[in-house]
Each structure stands twice: as C-alpha cells, then as structure tokens.
C-alpha positions as CSV (number, residue, x, y, z in Angstrom):
1,X,267.1,132.4,357.2
2,X,267.1,129.8,359.8
3,X,266.7,131.4,363.4
4,X,270.3,131.2,364.8
5,X,268.8,130.0,368.1
6,X,267.3,126.9,366.6
7,X,270.6,125.1,366.4
8,X,271.0,125.5,370.1
9,X,267.5,124.6,371.0
10,X,268.1,121.3,368.9
11,X,271.1,120.6,370.8
12,X,269.6,121.1,374.0
13,X,267.7,117.8,373.7
14,X,269.7,114.6,373.2
15,X,269.2,112.6,370.0
16,X,268.0,109.4,371.9
17,X,265.6,111.5,373.8
18,X,264.1,112.9,370.4
19,X,264.0,109.5,369.1
20,X,261.8,108.3,372.0
21,X,259.6,111.4,371.8
22,X,259.0,110.6,368.1
23,X,258.4,107.1,368.9
24,X,255.7,108.1,371.5
25,X,254.0,110.5,369.2
26,X,253.6,107.8,366.4
27,X,252.4,105.2,368.8
28,X,249.8,107.5,370.2
29,X,248.8,108.7,366.6
30,X,249.3,105.8,364.2
31,X,249.1,102.8,366.7
32,X,246.3,104.0,369.0
33,X,244.6,106.3,366.6
34,X,244.6,109.4,368.7
35,X,244.5,112.8,367.7
36,X,246.9,115.8,368.4
37,X,246.6,118.2,370.2
38,X,245.3,115.6,372.8
39,X,242.7,116.1,375.6
40,X,243.3,114.9,379.1
41,X,240.5,112.4,378.6
42,X,241.9,110.9,375.6
43,X,245.3,110.5,377.3
44,X,243.7,108.8,380.2
45,X,241.9,106.5,377.7
46,X,245.1,105.7,376.1
47,X,246.9,104.8,379.4
48,X,244.1,102.7,380.6
49,X,243.9,100.8,376.9
50,X,247.8,99.8,377.2
51,X,248.0,99.4,381.1
52,X,247.6,95.5,380.8
53,X,250.3,95.3,378.2
54,X,252.8,98.0,378.7
55,X,255.2,98.5,381.6
56,X,254.6,101.5,383.7
57,X,258.0,103.0,382.8
58,X,257.1,102.8,379.1
59,X,253.9,104.6,379.7
60,X,255.7,107.3,381.7
61,X,258.0,107.6,378.5
62,X,255.1,107.9,376.2
63,X,253.5,110.7,378.4
64,X,257.1,112.5,378.4
65,X,256.8,112.4,374.6
66,X,253.2,113.8,374.3
67,X,254.1,116.5,377.0
68,X,257.1,117.4,375.0
69,X,254.9,117.7,371.6
70,X,252.4,120.0,373.4
71,X,255.0,122.2,375.1
72,X,256.9,122.7,371.7
73,X,253.6,123.4,369.8
74,X,252.3,126.0,372.5
75,X,249.3,123.9,373.5
76,X,248.3,123.0,377.2
77,X,250.0,119.9,378.5
78,X,247.2,117.3,378.8
79,X,249.6,114.8,380.8
80,X,249.7,117.2,383.8
81,X,245.9,116.9,384.4
82,X,245.1,115.5,387.9
83,X,243.0,112.7,386.5
84,X,245.6,111.6,384.1
85,X,248.0,111.4,387.1
86,X,245.6,109.4,388.9
87,X,245.1,106.9,386.4
88,X,248.8,106.5,386.1
89,X,248.9,105.8,389.9
90,X,246.1,103.4,389.7
91,X,248.0,101.5,386.9
92,X,250.9,101.2,389.3
93,X,248.7,99.8,391.8
94,X,247.0,97.4,389.8
95,X,249.6,96.3,387.4
96,X,252.9,96.2,389.5
97,X,255.8,95.7,387.2
98,X,259.3,94.4,388.2
99,X,262.1,96.4,386.2
100,X,264.1,94.1,384.3
101,X,267.7,94.3,385.0
102,X,270.8,93.2,383.1
103,X,272.7,90.0,384.2
104,X,276.0,91.3,385.8
105,X,279.2,90.1,384.1
106,X,281.2,88.8,387.0
107,X,285.1,89.3,387.2
108,X,285.5,85.5,386.4
109,X,283.4,85.8,383.4
110,X,285.2,88.8,382.1
111,X,288.5,87.0,382.3
112,X,287.0,83.9,380.5
113,X,286.0,86.3,377.7
114,X,289.5,87.9,377.5
115,X,291.1,84.7,377.3
116,X,288.9,83.9,374.4
117,X,289.8,86.9,372.8
118,X,293.5,86.1,373.2
119,X,293.2,82.6,372.1
120,X,291.5,83.7,368.8
121,X,294.3,86.4,368.4
122,X,296.9,83.7,368.7
123,X,295.3,81.6,365.9
124,X,297.1,81.7,362.5
125,X,293.8,81.4,360.9
126,X,292.6,84.9,362.5
127,X,291.9,87.2,359.6
128,X,292.6,90.8,359.6
129,X,288.9,91.8,360.0
130,X,288.5,89.5,362.8
131,X,291.8,90.4,364.5
132,X,290.8,94.0,364.5
133,X,287.4,93.3,366.2
134,X,289.1,91.0,368.9
135,X,291.4,93.7,369.8
136,X,288.9,96.4,369.9
137,X,286.3,94.3,371.8
138,X,289.0,93.3,374.1
139,X,289.6,96.9,375.0
140,X,285.8,97.8,375.0
141,X,285.1,94.9,377.6
142,X,288.1,95.9,379.9
143,X,287.6,99.7,379.8
144,X,283.9,99.2,380.1
145,X,284.0,97.1,383.0
146,X,286.7,98.7,385.1
147,X,285.2,102.1,384.7
148,X,281.5,100.8,384.9
149,X,280.6,102.6,381.7
150,X,277.3,102.6,379.9
151,X,277.3,101.9,376.2
152,X,276.7,105.4,375.2
153,X,279.7,106.7,377.2
154,X,281.9,104.0,375.5
155,X,280.8,105.2,372.3
156,X,281.4,108.8,373.0
157,X,285.2,108.3,373.9
158,X,287.3,110.0,371.4
159,X,291.1,109.6,371.1
160,X,291.8,113.4,371.4
161,X,290.0,113.0,374.9
162,X,292.4,110.2,376.2
163,X,295.6,110.8,378.0
164,X,297.9,108.0,378.5
165,X,299.7,108.5,382.1
166,X,302.7,106.0,382.1
167,X,302.7,103.8,385.2
168,X,299.2,105.2,386.4
169,X,296.7,104.4,383.6
170,X,294.5,106.5,381.3
171,X,292.7,109.8,381.9
172,X,289.5,110.3,379.9
173,X,287.5,113.2,379.3
174,X,283.8,112.6,378.9
175,X,282.1,115.7,377.3
176,X,278.7,114.6,378.6
177,X,277.0,111.6,379.9
178,X,273.3,110.6,381.0
179,X,273.7,112.1,384.5
180,X,275.6,115.2,383.5
181,X,272.6,117.5,383.1
182,X,274.5,120.5,382.8
183,X,276.8,119.2,380.1
184,X,279.9,120.1,382.1
185,X,281.7,116.8,381.4
186,X,284.0,114.9,383.7
187,X,287.3,113.4,383.8
188,X,287.7,109.7,385.0
189,X,290.8,107.4,385.3
190,X,291.1,104.0,384.1
191,X,293.6,102.1,386.4
192,X,296.5,100.3,385.2
193,X,296.3,96.6,386.4
194,X,297.6,93.2,386.4
195,X,296.3,91.1,383.6
196,X,293.7,91.5,382.3
197,X,294.9,95.2,381.9
198,X,292.4,97.8,380.4
199,X,295.4,100.2,379.8
200,X,297.3,97.6,377.8
201,X,294.0,96.7,375.9
202,X,293.7,100.4,375.0
203,X,297.2,100.6,373.7
204,X,296.8,97.5,371.9
205,X,293.9,98.6,370.1
206,X,295.2,102.0,369.2
207,X,298.3,100.6,367.8
208,X,296.6,97.9,365.9
209,X,294.1,100.3,364.2
210,X,296.8,102.9,363.8
211,X,294.1,105.4,365.6
212,X,295.3,109.2,365.8
213,X,292.1,110.8,366.3
214,X,288.3,110.3,366.2
215,X,285.9,107.7,368.0
216,X,288.0,105.3,370.0
217,X,285.5,102.2,369.4
218,X,284.6,102.4,365.5
219,X,282.8,100.1,363.4
220,X,284.8,97.6,361.2
221,X,283.6,96.0,358.0
222,X,284.1,92.5,356.8
223,X,287.3,93.6,354.9
224,X,288.9,95.0,357.9
225,X,288.4,98.5,357.3
226,X,287.6,101.1,360.0
227,X,284.4,103.1,359.7
228,X,284.5,106.8,360.2
229,X,281.5,106.7,362.7
230,X,281.7,105.4,366.3
231,X,279.9,102.2,367.2
232,X,276.2,102.8,367.9
233,X,275.3,102.0,371.6
234,X,273.1,99.2,370.4
235,X,276.0,97.6,368.6
236,X,277.6,97.4,372.1
237,X,275.0,95.0,373.3
238,X,275.5,92.9,370.3
239,X,279.1,92.7,370.9
240,X,278.7,91.7,374.5
241,X,276.3,88.9,373.9
242,X,278.2,87.4,370.8
243,X,281.6,87.6,372.8
244,X,280.0,85.8,375.9
245,X,278.6,83.1,373.7
246,X,281.7,82.7,371.7
247,X,283.6,82.2,375.1
248,X,281.3,79.5,376.1
249,X,279.5,81.4,379.0
250,X,276.1,80.2,379.5
251,X,273.1,82.4,379.3
252,X,274.8,84.9,377.0
253,X,271.5,86.3,375.8
254,X,270.8,87.6,379.3
255,X,273.8,90.2,379.2
256,X,273.4,93.5,377.8
257,X,275.6,96.7,377.8
258,X,274.6,97.3,381.5
259,X,276.2,93.8,382.4
260,X,279.8,95.6,382.6
261,X,278.4,98.4,384.9
262,X,276.4,95.9,387.2
263,X,279.4,93.6,387.0
264,X,281.8,96.3,388.4
265,X,279.2,97.5,391.0
266,X,278.9,93.8,392.2
267,X,282.5,93.2,392.3
268,X,283.2,96.6,394.2
269,X,280.7,95.4,396.7
270,X,282.5,92.0,397.4
271,X,285.5,94.2,397.9
272,X,283.6,96.2,400.6
273,X,283.9,99.6,398.9
274,X,282.0,102.4,400.7
275,X,278.9,103.2,398.8
276,X,279.8,106.9,398.6
277,X,283.3,105.9,397.0
278,X,281.5,103.7,394.6
279,X,278.9,106.6,393.6
280,X,281.7,109.0,393.1
281,X,283.8,106.5,391.0
282,X,280.9,105.6,388.8
283,X,279.2,108.8,388.6
284,X,276.0,108.1,390.2
285,X,274.0,110.9,392.0
286,X,271.3,108.8,393.6
287,X,271.9,105.9,396.1
288,X,268.7,104.2,395.0
289,X,270.3,104.2,391.6
290,X,273.6,102.7,392.9
291,X,271.9,100.1,394.9
292,X,269.8,98.7,392.0
293,X,273.3,97.9,390.3
294,X,274.7,95.9,393.1
295,X,274.2,92.2,393.0
296,X,274.4,91.4,396.7
297,X,274.4,88.0,398.5
298,X,271.2,87.1,400.6
299,X,272.0,88.8,403.9
300,X,270.1,86.1,405.7
301,X,272.0,83.3,404.1
302,X,275.3,85.1,404.7
303,X,274.7,85.5,408.3
304,X,273.5,82.0,408.5
305,X,276.7,80.5,406.9
306,X,278.8,82.7,409.2
307,X,277.2,81.3,412.2
308,X,278.1,77.7,410.9
309,X,281.6,78.8,409.4
310,X,280.3,77.9,406.0
311,X,281.2,80.0,402.8
312,X,278.3,81.9,401.3
313,X,275.9,80.4,399.0
314,X,276.0,76.9,400.9
315,X,273.2,75.8,403.0
C-alpha cells in the first residue's frame, strides 16, 4: 500500500519545480555525462564546463535540481561544498550576465490589441472557433494587464473562485501563486473601468462560452469546442505574441507573458503610484523585484527636459 504521506509530500513541490529538477538531472547525467550521487569536485567541473555558455541563473537552477535529488535520496548535498560555492561566485565575476526582461505592453498597445479583437468580432467572416478565441483572449489580456497577473496565475483562475460585484468589479480568489510560499491564497479585485473594461470582457467571455465551472481560460480546438483543461502557461505566451502580431504591433516576438505584468507596473509608475501600494496590489514581497518590472524614463533626460520645458524623450 502506498504510504499515505506520499501524496502530501508530492503536493509540497510544484509541478513546474519538479519538471525543472528532472531537467537538471537529465542534463547532468545524459548531456554532460556525470554520475549520481555526485561529488563536490564533479559538480564544480560541471559548472566550469558550462560557465561560458549558460547563464548564471540557469546554473543555479541546475544546482537546485542536483541538491533536491541528493536530499531526496538521503545523500550528502555536494552543491553546498565551499569550493562549489566559490566556483559559482567566480563564474558570476568572469561571466557577468544581464537578465533578459520581457518588453512591457504599454496601455496604448493594449488598446490597439483590444481594438483588433473587436474589429475581428464584428466581421461577418468570423467563425465560431475564431470568435471564441478572440473573446477569450480579450478577457485574458485585460484581466492580465489590470491585475498584473503572471501566466500561471491566469491559467489557475477558476469560475468558482470569481465573484462579480455589480458596479465595483470582480473579486478573484487565487488559491496559490509563486510568492505564496505558505499556500494561503489571496483575494484580489479587478476594477470596473471605462473602455476597455476587464469586467465587461470577463462577462462577455463567460456568456459566450457558457461557462459555469472549471478553468476560466480553457483551450479551444479548431471546431470551436472548449477543452476541459486550462490553458498551459506557455500557451499564454503564444497568445500574446500572435495577438500583438495580428494587431500590427512591431517587434511582437519581444513580448511574453510577463509583458502584461511589466506593462501595468510601468503604467502605474507613470501615474505616480507609491511603490508600497504597487507592491501590495501586485503581490510583490521584495522591492528589488518590483523595481525590475518598472520601465522608467531616464532620470537625467527627464530632469534635463524639465529644465527646458520639453516633454520627456526629447533632446
């Protein structure tokens, strides 16, 4: 009989984390040719081998996978050895890496995409399958932007956890998220706005798809039938790129699921939101994380333009 605690031990680690750990072990064994259990010397050689080609964050993720395997199997963790830590520190010094960031989707571009959705929905040639996708994607964009949701948060929203508050907006309960380490969940409100309105987009989608329960954002096949499962977070990236491209927005491949989150953070900064208010609204715990998402104007250029009474971004 299966140990009754196994189910809960399994649930303690998120599925995406398990996948990344499995990928780390496969890379160490199959790609590099290492053996498990590993020694500290072999881990150090592994890091040195891939230092010129892999980002430091990727190497740290590989180490986390190796550490998890050794801890789970009851072996000493070689990644904690002092000289492994020194090798990692040396890699960071000799191979500095600038972390890639998603291009923020600005409010102007969001409106452009929404107008593109609407124009397609008004077309008589719009099929049932395409209509469902346009209505769904419009809701995904607007809710994702105005609540600065991650792709995994969007795909975890269930109809049962959404409450419509007439004249006020939506209340969504998120049972878990990346920063919710204790899995307590949190309730967030989506505001009712003038066009384009995320609440109206939500109601249009729910009514169009006749949703009563289950995932809010589901897959749709080519015949216009909804799939039972929620969209995969990776699918959100594809939806954002294709929608931006269809709307004629340049450099559409530079956008990702974080573009909605960064777009909202940048907008709130231009509206002079207090950083603490922004962190509470989005759910950030660390101010350094929050500042990474804000696309601020060059402070020197901004002050220079003010001295000449010029608008920003002009010289």
